[in-house]
Structures are given as C-alpha cells and as structure tokens.
C-alpha positions as CSV (number, residue, x, y, z in Angstrom):
1,M,-1.1,17.7,25.8
2,T,-1.5,15.5,22.7
3,T,-1.6,17.7,19.6
4,R,-1.5,17.7,15.9
5,R,2.3,17.8,16.1
6,T,2.1,14.5,18.1
7,V,0.3,12.9,15.2
8,I,3.0,14.0,12.7
9,A,5.8,12.9,15.0
10,G,4.0,9.6,15.5
11,S,3.6,9.1,11.7
12,V,7.3,9.8,11.0
13,A,8.3,7.5,13.9
14,A,6.0,4.7,12.5
15,T,7.7,5.1,9.1
16,A,11.1,5.0,10.6
17,L,10.3,2.0,12.8
18,T,9.2,0.0,9.7
19,A,12.3,1.3,7.9
20,T,14.7,-0.1,10.5
21,G,13.1,-3.5,10.3
22,L,12.0,-3.5,13.9
23,S,8.3,-3.8,13.1
24,V,9.1,-6.3,10.3
25,S,10.8,-8.7,12.6
26,A,8.3,-8.3,15.5
27,P,5.2,-10.5,15.7
28,A,2.3,-9.3,13.6
29,Q,0.3,-8.4,16.7
30,A,2.9,-5.8,17.6
31,V,1.7,-3.6,14.7
32,S,-1.8,-4.8,13.9
33,P,-3.6,-2.7,16.5
34,L,-3.3,0.3,14.1
35,L,-5.0,-1.6,11.3
36,G,-7.0,-4.5,12.9
37,S,-6.7,-8.1,11.8
38,D,-9.2,-8.4,9.0
39,L,-7.6,-10.0,6.0
40,I,-9.9,-8.5,3.4
41,P,-8.8,-4.8,3.9
42,H,-5.3,-6.1,4.4
43,L,-5.4,-7.7,0.9
44,L,-6.8,-4.6,-0.7
45,R,-4.2,-2.3,1.0
46,R,-1.5,-4.4,-0.6
47,A,-2.9,-5.8,-3.8
48,T,-4.6,-2.5,-4.9
49,F,-3.6,1.2,-4.6
50,G,-6.0,1.7,-1.7
51,P,-9.3,0.2,-0.6
52,T,-12.6,1.9,-1.4
53,P,-16.1,1.1,0.0
54,E,-17.0,-0.5,-3.3
55,S,-13.9,-2.7,-3.5
56,L,-14.2,-3.7,0.1
57,A,-17.9,-4.7,-0.5
58,E,-17.0,-6.7,-3.6
59,A,-14.1,-8.5,-1.9
60,R,-16.3,-9.4,1.1
61,K,-18.9,-10.7,-1.2
62,L,-16.5,-12.8,-3.4
63,G,-14.1,-13.8,-0.6
64,L,-10.3,-13.6,-0.8
65,N,-9.9,-16.3,-3.5
66,G,-13.0,-15.2,-5.4
67,W,-11.6,-11.6,-5.5
68,L,-8.2,-12.8,-6.7
69,D,-9.9,-15.0,-9.4
70,R,-11.7,-11.9,-10.7
71,Q,-8.7,-9.6,-10.6
72,F,-6.5,-12.2,-12.4
73,A,-8.9,-11.9,-15.4
74,P,-8.6,-8.1,-16.0
75,A,-10.0,-8.3,-19.6
76,K,-13.3,-9.3,-18.1
77,I,-13.5,-6.3,-15.8
78,S,-15.1,-3.2,-17.3
79,D,-12.9,-0.1,-17.1
80,A,-14.9,2.4,-19.1
81,A,-14.4,5.3,-16.7
82,C,-10.7,5.0,-16.6
83,D,-10.5,4.4,-20.4
84,K,-12.2,7.8,-20.9
85,V,-9.4,9.5,-19.0
86,L,-6.7,7.6,-20.8
87,A,-8.2,8.7,-24.1
88,R,-7.0,12.2,-23.2
89,L,-3.5,10.8,-23.2
90,P,-3.1,9.2,-26.6
91,L,0.7,9.1,-26.6
92,A,0.8,7.1,-23.3
93,G,0.3,4.0,-25.3
94,A,1.5,5.0,-28.8
95,D,4.1,3.2,-30.8
96,G,7.4,4.8,-31.8
97,A,6.3,5.7,-35.3
98,T,3.2,7.5,-34.0
99,V,5.2,9.4,-31.4
100,R,7.8,10.4,-34.0
101,A,5.0,11.6,-36.4
102,K,3.3,13.6,-33.6
103,L,6.2,15.2,-31.8
104,S,9.5,17.0,-32.4
105,K,12.6,15.0,-31.7
106,H,13.5,14.5,-28.0
107,S,10.1,16.0,-26.9
108,Y,9.1,15.1,-23.3
109,E,5.4,15.0,-24.1
110,A,5.1,11.2,-24.4
111,F,7.0,10.8,-21.2
112,G,4.6,13.1,-19.5
113,Q,1.5,11.4,-20.8
114,L,2.9,8.0,-19.8
115,G,3.4,9.2,-16.2
116,R,0.0,10.8,-16.0
117,A,-1.6,7.6,-17.4
118,A,0.1,5.6,-14.6
119,I,-1.6,7.9,-12.0
120,A,-5.0,7.7,-13.7
121,R,-4.8,3.9,-13.8
122,A,-3.7,3.6,-10.2
123,A,-6.4,5.9,-9.0
124,W,-9.4,4.9,-11.1
125,S,-8.9,1.6,-12.8
126,N,-11.1,-1.3,-11.7
127,R,-8.2,-3.7,-12.6
128,Q,-6.3,-2.9,-9.5
129,L,-4.3,-6.1,-9.0
130,F,-3.2,-6.0,-12.7
131,E,-2.1,-2.3,-12.3
132,S,-0.2,-3.1,-9.1
133,A,1.6,-6.0,-10.8
134,V,2.3,-3.7,-13.8
135,A,3.9,-1.2,-11.5
136,F,6.1,-3.9,-10.0
137,F,7.4,-5.2,-13.3
138,A,7.9,-1.8,-14.8
139,N,10.1,-1.0,-11.8
140,H,11.9,-4.3,-12.1
141,L,12.7,-4.0,-15.8
142,H,13.0,-0.3,-15.3
143,I,13.6,2.3,-18.0
144,A,13.7,5.9,-16.7
145,A,11.2,8.3,-18.2
146,P,12.4,10.8,-19.1
147,S,15.8,9.5,-20.2
148,S,18.0,10.2,-23.1
149,G,17.2,8.5,-26.4
150,V,13.9,6.8,-25.6
151,W,11.6,9.8,-26.1
152,D,9.8,8.0,-28.9
153,T,9.8,4.4,-27.7
154,R,9.3,4.4,-23.9
155,A,5.5,4.5,-24.1
156,D,5.5,1.5,-26.5
157,Y,7.7,-0.4,-24.1
158,D,5.1,0.0,-21.4
159,V,2.5,-1.5,-23.7
160,Q,4.4,-4.2,-25.6
161,V,6.7,-5.4,-22.8
162,I,5.3,-4.7,-19.4
163,R,1.5,-4.6,-19.8
164,K,1.4,-7.4,-22.5
165,H,3.3,-9.9,-20.3
166,T,2.4,-8.9,-16.7
167,F,0.0,-11.8,-16.2
168,G,2.0,-14.1,-18.6
169,K,5.4,-15.6,-18.3
170,F,8.5,-13.7,-17.0
171,A,10.7,-15.4,-19.6
172,D,8.5,-13.9,-22.4
173,M,8.6,-10.5,-20.7
174,L,12.4,-10.7,-20.4
175,K,12.9,-11.6,-24.1
176,A,10.4,-8.8,-25.1
177,S,12.4,-6.4,-23.1
178,A,15.7,-7.5,-24.6
179,R,14.3,-6.9,-28.1
180,H,12.7,-3.5,-27.5
181,P,14.3,-0.4,-28.8
182,A,13.7,1.4,-25.6
183,M,15.7,-1.1,-23.5
184,L,18.4,-1.5,-26.2
185,T,18.8,2.3,-26.1
186,Y,18.6,2.9,-22.4
187,L,21.3,0.3,-21.6
188,D,23.4,1.0,-24.6
189,Q,22.9,-2.4,-26.3
190,R,22.2,-0.7,-29.7
191,S,25.8,0.6,-29.8
192,S,27.3,-2.9,-29.1
193,T,29.3,-4.4,-32.0
194,K,31.5,-7.4,-32.4
195,A,34.5,-5.1,-32.6
196,H,33.4,-3.2,-29.4
197,P,31.0,-5.2,-27.3
198,N,29.2,-2.9,-24.8
199,E,28.9,-4.5,-21.4
200,N,26.2,-2.4,-19.9
201,Y,23.1,-4.3,-20.9
202,A,24.7,-7.7,-20.3
203,R,25.7,-6.7,-16.8
204,E,22.3,-5.2,-15.8
205,L,20.5,-8.2,-17.5
206,M,22.1,-10.5,-15.0
207,E,22.5,-8.2,-12.0
208,L,19.2,-6.4,-12.0
209,H,16.8,-8.3,-14.3
210,T,17.6,-11.9,-13.4
211,V,20.2,-13.8,-11.3
212,G,21.7,-11.0,-9.2
213,L,25.3,-10.7,-8.1
214,V,26.3,-14.3,-8.9
215,Y,28.2,-13.6,-12.1
216,S,31.9,-13.1,-12.9
217,E,33.5,-10.5,-15.1
218,A,34.1,-13.3,-17.6
219,D,30.4,-13.9,-17.6
220,V,29.8,-10.3,-18.4
221,L,32.3,-10.2,-21.3
222,A,30.9,-13.4,-22.7
223,A,27.3,-12.3,-22.4
224,A,28.1,-8.9,-24.1
225,R,29.7,-10.8,-27.0
226,L,26.7,-13.1,-27.3
227,L,24.2,-10.3,-27.3
228,T,25.9,-8.3,-30.1
229,G,23.7,-8.0,-33.2
230,M,20.6,-7.2,-31.2
231,T,20.1,-3.5,-32.1
232,V,17.9,-0.8,-33.4
233,G,17.5,-0.3,-37.1
234,K,17.1,2.8,-39.2
235,S,13.3,2.6,-38.8
236,G,13.7,2.9,-35.0
237,S,12.5,-0.6,-34.4
238,Y,14.3,-3.7,-33.1
239,T,16.4,-5.6,-35.7
240,Y,19.0,-8.3,-35.5
241,D,22.1,-7.4,-37.5
242,A,24.3,-10.5,-38.0
243,S,27.1,-8.4,-39.3
244,R,27.5,-6.9,-35.8
245,H,27.5,-10.2,-34.0
246,A,30.6,-11.7,-32.3
247,T,30.7,-15.4,-32.9
248,G,32.5,-18.1,-30.9
249,A,31.5,-20.6,-28.3
250,V,30.3,-19.2,-24.9
251,T,29.9,-20.5,-21.4
252,I,27.9,-18.2,-19.1
253,L,26.4,-19.2,-15.7
254,G,25.9,-22.8,-16.9
255,F,24.7,-21.8,-20.4
256,K,26.8,-23.2,-23.2
257,H,26.4,-22.5,-26.9
258,A,28.5,-22.8,-30.1
259,N,27.3,-19.3,-31.2
260,T,28.0,-19.6,-34.9
261,A,27.3,-17.0,-37.5
262,T,24.0,-18.6,-38.5
263,D,22.4,-18.8,-35.0
264,G,23.5,-15.7,-33.1
265,E,20.0,-14.4,-32.4
266,S,18.6,-17.8,-31.4
267,A,21.6,-18.2,-29.1
268,A,20.9,-14.9,-27.4
269,L,17.3,-15.8,-26.9
270,A,18.2,-19.2,-25.5
271,F,20.5,-17.4,-23.1
272,L,17.6,-15.2,-22.0
273,D,15.4,-18.2,-21.4
274,H,18.2,-19.8,-19.5
275,L,18.5,-16.8,-17.2
276,A,14.8,-16.6,-16.7
277,R,14.6,-20.2,-15.5
278,Q,17.5,-20.1,-13.0
279,K,16.9,-20.7,-9.4
280,A,18.8,-17.5,-8.5
281,T,16.3,-15.6,-10.8
282,A,13.3,-17.3,-9.1
283,E,14.6,-16.3,-5.7
284,R,15.4,-12.8,-6.7
285,L,12.0,-12.2,-8.1
286,A,10.3,-13.9,-5.2
287,R,12.3,-11.7,-2.7
288,K,11.4,-8.5,-4.6
289,L,7.7,-9.5,-4.7
290,C,7.8,-10.1,-1.0
291,V,9.4,-6.7,-0.4
292,R,6.8,-5.1,-2.6
293,F,3.7,-6.9,-1.2
294,V,4.6,-8.4,2.2
295,A,7.4,-6.7,4.2
296,D,10.5,-4.7,3.9
297,E,12.4,-7.7,5.2
298,A,11.2,-10.5,2.9
299,P,10.2,-13.7,4.9
300,A,12.7,-16.4,4.0
301,S,10.1,-19.1,4.1
302,L,7.9,-17.3,1.6
303,V,10.8,-16.5,-0.7
304,T,11.6,-20.2,-0.9
305,K,7.9,-21.2,-1.6
306,L,7.4,-18.6,-4.2
307,A,10.6,-19.4,-6.0
308,K,9.5,-23.0,-6.3
309,V,6.1,-22.0,-7.6
310,Y,7.8,-19.8,-10.2
311,L,10.0,-22.7,-11.4
312,D,7.3,-25.3,-11.2
313,N,5.1,-23.1,-13.4
314,D,7.7,-22.3,-16.0
315,T,8.1,-18.6,-15.0
316,A,4.3,-17.9,-15.0
317,I,3.6,-14.9,-12.9
318,V,0.0,-15.4,-11.8
319,P,0.6,-18.6,-9.8
320,V,3.4,-16.8,-7.9
321,L,1.1,-13.9,-7.1
322,R,-1.7,-16.2,-6.0
323,A,0.6,-18.1,-3.7
324,L,1.9,-14.9,-2.2
325,F,-1.5,-13.4,-1.4
326,T,-2.9,-16.7,0.0
327,S,0.2,-17.5,2.1
328,P,0.3,-17.4,6.0
329,E,3.3,-15.1,5.8
330,F,1.2,-12.5,3.9
331,A,-1.7,-12.9,6.4
332,A,0.8,-12.2,9.2
333,S,2.2,-9.1,7.6
334,I,-0.4,-6.5,8.6
335,G,1.2,-3.2,9.3
336,Q,4.6,-4.2,7.9
337,K,4.7,-2.0,4.8
338,T,4.7,1.8,4.6
339,R,3.2,3.7,1.7
340,T,5.5,5.5,-0.7
341,P,4.6,9.0,-1.7
342,F,2.9,7.7,-4.8
343,E,0.9,5.1,-2.9
344,D,0.0,7.6,-0.2
345,M,-1.4,10.1,-2.8
346,I,-3.3,7.5,-4.8
347,A,-4.7,5.9,-1.6
348,A,-5.9,9.3,-0.4
349,V,-7.6,10.1,-3.7
350,R,-9.4,6.7,-3.6
351,A,-10.3,6.9,0.1
352,L,-11.9,10.3,-0.3
353,G,-13.9,9.3,-3.4
354,L,-12.3,11.9,-5.6
355,G,-12.9,11.3,-9.3
356,P,-11.2,12.4,-12.5
357,E,-11.8,15.8,-13.9
358,T,-14.7,16.0,-16.5
359,S,-12.3,17.1,-19.3
360,G,-8.7,17.8,-19.8
361,V,-5.7,16.7,-17.7
362,K,-4.9,19.7,-15.4
363,A,-5.7,17.7,-12.3
364,L,-3.4,14.9,-13.5
365,D,-0.7,17.5,-14.2
366,A,-1.0,18.8,-10.6
367,L,-0.9,15.3,-9.1
368,Y,2.1,14.4,-11.3
369,N,4.0,17.5,-10.4
370,N,3.4,16.9,-6.7
371,L,5.0,13.5,-7.1
372,V,7.9,15.1,-8.9
373,D,8.5,17.3,-5.9
374,A,8.2,14.2,-3.7
375,G,10.8,12.3,-5.8
376,N,8.3,9.5,-6.7
377,A,6.7,10.5,-10.0
378,P,6.1,7.4,-12.1
379,F,9.2,6.2,-13.9
380,R,11.3,9.2,-12.9
381,W,14.1,7.2,-11.2
382,S,17.3,7.8,-13.1
383,P,19.3,4.6,-12.3
384,P,18.3,1.3,-13.9
385,N,17.6,-0.4,-10.6
386,G,14.1,1.2,-10.2
387,F,12.6,2.9,-7.2
388,P,13.5,1.5,-3.8
389,D,10.5,-0.1,-2.1
390,V,11.5,0.1,1.6
391,A,10.3,2.7,4.1
392,A,13.8,4.0,5.0
393,V,14.1,5.7,1.6
394,W,10.9,7.7,2.1
395,A,11.1,8.5,5.8
396,S,11.9,12.1,6.7
397,P,10.1,14.9,8.4
398,S,10.1,17.1,5.4
399,A,8.7,14.4,3.2
400,F,6.0,13.8,5.7
401,V,5.0,17.4,5.8
402,M,4.6,17.3,2.0
403,R,2.1,14.4,2.6
404,C,0.2,16.4,5.2
405,N,-0.1,19.4,2.9
406,L,-1.4,17.2,0.1
407,H,-3.9,15.5,2.4
408,L,-5.3,18.9,3.4
409,N,-5.4,20.1,-0.2
410,L,-7.3,17.1,-1.3
411,A,-9.7,17.1,1.7
412,A,-10.5,20.8,1.4
413,G,-10.7,20.7,-2.4
414,W,-8.1,23.4,-2.8
415,Y,-5.7,21.6,-5.1
416,P,-6.1,20.1,-7.6
417,K,-9.5,21.8,-7.7
418,Q,-10.4,20.1,-11.0
419,L,-11.0,16.7,-9.4
420,T,-14.6,15.8,-9.1
421,R,-15.7,15.3,-5.5
422,P,-18.8,14.6,-3.4
423,A,-21.0,17.6,-2.8
424,D,-20.6,17.1,0.9
425,L,-17.3,15.2,1.5
426,L,-17.8,14.8,5.3
427,K,-21.3,13.4,4.8
428,S,-20.1,11.0,2.1
429,L,-17.5,9.7,4.5
430,V,-19.8,9.7,7.6
431,P,-23.4,9.6,6.4
432,V,-24.9,9.6,9.9
433,L,-23.4,12.3,12.2
434,P,-22.5,10.8,15.6
435,G,-23.2,12.5,18.9
436,T,-19.6,13.4,19.9
437,Y,-16.5,14.7,18.1
438,G,-14.6,11.6,19.3
439,A,-17.2,9.3,17.7
440,L,-16.8,11.4,14.5
441,V,-13.1,10.9,14.3
442,D,-13.7,7.2,15.1
443,A,-16.1,7.0,12.1
444,L,-13.7,8.9,9.9
445,A,-10.8,6.6,10.9
446,V,-12.8,3.4,10.2
447,R,-13.9,4.8,6.8
448,L,-10.4,6.0,5.8
449,T,-8.1,3.5,7.4
450,G,-10.3,0.5,8.3
451,A,-9.9,0.8,12.1
452,K,-10.3,3.4,14.9
453,L,-7.3,5.4,15.9
454,P,-5.6,4.9,19.2
455,A,-7.2,7.2,21.9
456,K,-4.2,9.5,22.0
457,H,-4.2,9.9,18.2
458,T,-7.9,10.7,18.3
459,A,-7.3,13.4,20.9
460,A,-4.4,14.8,18.7
461,V,-6.7,15.0,15.7
462,L,-9.3,16.9,17.6
463,S,-6.8,19.4,19.0
464,V,-7.0,21.2,15.6
465,A,-10.7,21.9,16.3
466,E,-10.1,22.7,20.0
467,K,-12.4,19.8,20.9
468,L,-12.2,16.8,23.2
469,P,-13.4,13.3,22.3
470,T,-16.3,13.9,24.6
471,S,-17.3,17.2,23.1
472,P,-21.0,17.0,21.9
473,L,-21.7,17.3,18.2
474,T,-24.9,18.3,16.4
475,A,-25.8,19.2,12.9
476,K,-26.1,22.8,14.2
477,D,-22.5,23.0,15.3
478,K,-21.2,26.1,13.4
479,S,-17.5,25.1,13.8
480,L,-17.9,21.7,12.1
481,A,-17.8,22.9,8.5
482,G,-14.6,24.8,9.0
483,A,-13.0,22.0,11.0
484,A,-14.1,19.1,8.8
485,P,-11.3,19.3,6.1
486,Y,-8.7,19.4,8.9
487,L,-10.1,16.5,10.8
488,I,-10.2,14.4,7.6
489,A,-6.7,15.4,6.6
490,L,-5.3,14.6,10.0
491,V,-6.8,11.1,9.9
492,L,-5.0,10.7,6.6
493,D,-1.8,12.0,8.3
494,S,-2.1,9.4,11.0
495,P,0.3,6.4,11.3
496,S,-2.7,4.1,10.5
497,F,-3.1,5.6,7.0
498,Q,0.6,5.7,6.3
499,L,0.8,1.9,6.7
500,R,-0.5,-0.2,3.9
C-alpha cells in the first residue's frame, strides 16, 4: 500500500537523484512530469524564492521578458509591506559607527537582525529577482555572520558592497569588498604589513572570489605584498596606510606593475580590476550562476555563453542574468535543482500565503532558529567559500523529516503562530471544494507545486486521512477540517515541491 512514508522516501530519493547528477545529465523530459513544462512557473521557481498566485499572474501578463525587465528595475517596484518589517530590524542595515554606538562590543544582535532581514526579504519582498541575486553574491563574496571581529561592520557590508552593486558591475563589487572593514577583518588583511604580509585574503581573492585554482604560490606571495596597506583605521573604517605597504615590482597572473611607494593603493585596485576581467573569473562566475539557477552540473555550453556576455559587457551583472534566464539551457532545466532548507522554508511560507506578524519579530526569530537547526540560516556558514548549492549537501532522511515537521507546523498554524494567515487556509488554496478527495489533492498540488502529483503520490497523501482518490467529498465532511493541515503539509513534502 502506498503511504505517507512512501512520499517521504520518494522525496529523499528525488533529492538524492538530483544530488548524484543522474537527473541533471538526463533529458529534461525525464524529470519534467513532476513539474510540467510551463516556462513561467519554472522561471519563478528559480528567479524568486517561490511562486505565488500574484507573481504568476503578473508574469503571465508581462511575459518572460517583460517580467525580467520589471524585476531588473527594483527601485521602481513598491516594497512597502516588506519595508515595514525591516523597520523593526534597524541594525540589519546600520553602518559600523551606529552599531558600535548601540551595542556592546562583540554583541551578536546586529548579526541576528541581518539574518532575520534576509528571511523577511526572501519571503515578502516584491523585488524577488534582486533578492535572489543578492543572496548569490553574498554567498560568493561570503563573510560568515556571526564571525569574529565583524560584529559592527557585517551589516554595513551587506548594504555597501552586496546590495549596492548586485545589479551593477562585478568589478565594482569586488573593489568595494576589498576595501570594506568586514572583509579586511574576516580574511585577516587588516593585519597584513610590509614586514609580515598576510596571505589569507590574497589567496581567497583569487581562489574563491575571482579566477579559481589557476594561481601559483608565487602569485599568492606577490598579491599579498601588493595588497599591504589596505587596512582598517582606528575609526573602524577602511583606510590605506602607505607606511604598511610593501613596494617593488610585481607580476601576478599576467598583471604587471612597478608598485612604487606613491601608487600602492592604485596598483592594488588595478590588480582587482585585472582579476575581475579575466576569462577564468568570467567562467567561474558563469559556472556558479548556472549551478545556482540552472542545474547542479552546470551546462558547459551555457557557461561559455555567459562568460562571453560578462566580458563583452565589462563585468556588468544584469546582462549575464538576462542571458541565463532566456537561454535554451535554462528552459530545458525544469526539475534539475532541489531546494535548500532555506529555499524550502521560504517557498512554503509564500505558497501558503503566510504574512509577517503585525508587530515584533518573534515569528522571524522562530524561522531563523529553524534554519539554524537545519544548518542553513542566512550567512551562518563558517568557511569563506559560502554555502554549497548542490542537492547532495542537503540530502538526508533526518534533514527531510525536519522539512516535513516545518511544513505541518506552517500548514496547521502551530509554529510560528505569530505569522498572519488566511482565516480558512484550505479555502484560500482551493476556493471551490471538488467532489472527491483525489480531486482535492490535485487542486492542492496545482496550487502549491504547479502541477498534479503522480497518482501514487496522491494516494500516499490521502493515506493520512484514510481516504482513496475516489472517496466522495462534501462541505459537510466532518473529517475534512482535521485532515486538511496534514493533506496540505504532505503536498509540500512531495518530491514535486522539493524541486525548484
């Protein structure tokens, strides 16, 4: 007999299949039956943190390119509801001086507000493509939060480096990152001097932020020397201290500079520009964008195309994203990505139509803590390489049980109870009650995942209510109210919802 346990096993198996690369290398039609073939919901599953009826209606009205045009102009999109929530988290965007004035030294409060703001934006911002891109670049130029020494500057880094440049040029973002006290502290550049150059930032700058593993140890040593002088002053802000700078000609990955005493900072910035415009950097960013938005195994053809767009547009980010989302490789990738715990939670909140609490941040606290338990709370990845973005990392039975428990808590309104929700959740999801339980699950699946579940999955969902797909359903059915949260949660547990 097909049961609820079958659904759970199937979801874990679907995650594991994607993780191994089998579904990635298979033709798109091998996985698309779970999600259909409609490109509009496919776009919204990838370019947002989860489709809603409103976003789907808007995208269908505007068309794929029209929706992208609107999302690429986030300043023109009203975000008043989300802004009201963010106002309760004033330190999430505060500069270092403000954080130092408000908090005791090494307080975690600004870290916590920053993480909660990321959840709020993902769940309720209307600027979904921008927030998705922000999340990508924050993970690429990663600074763990919390982490030692950046208690006062990490929130400002989010504003002045990532959010400021996400729809700008990567070269500008890279230079802003290199001159921000949070990055200078996180990767030990602030302690680097001409007498004792610290190699940590120089190495990660090349290996993680730009060209990848194409450098030599001589390159690392030369880069470390070149970058000396870029540090944090007594005020806690970036400063260039020429007295700490190691002079002398350098040659690094094709970059050559005399590096005299008078031009140390300009030499370092020129090196950063050089790295940002390398073919290896273009290919690395293109591959990571493909892994994030297309498939765990990046299509080689798309990596090549995106790298060319990046270089042809002088590191501008928007043309690369547009080329990605309008590519045939993207269109063929339905079902080839699995949601991380963060994406699953946010997609469930959005799919169920759950809104922010009317005041306070207790619900955000609860959502954040759930992600801490799942190992995927915003920015809480200790190494500098950022969260992994492939299914294998997040695939385990215990992790999936955590998702199931969260789905039921959200569907039933048990936790976090402060979230605002429709007065009748089932009716908001299925306004017209169908005549059978099978048709009800079909309607729920279409509403929550975009397509009906396979017949065996529908039967498994209904096993929790001890019903068959053919069981009649009327408004007078006394068991419906009690079964509804479980039916909704089990649709969210299905492999169809776990894929994005």
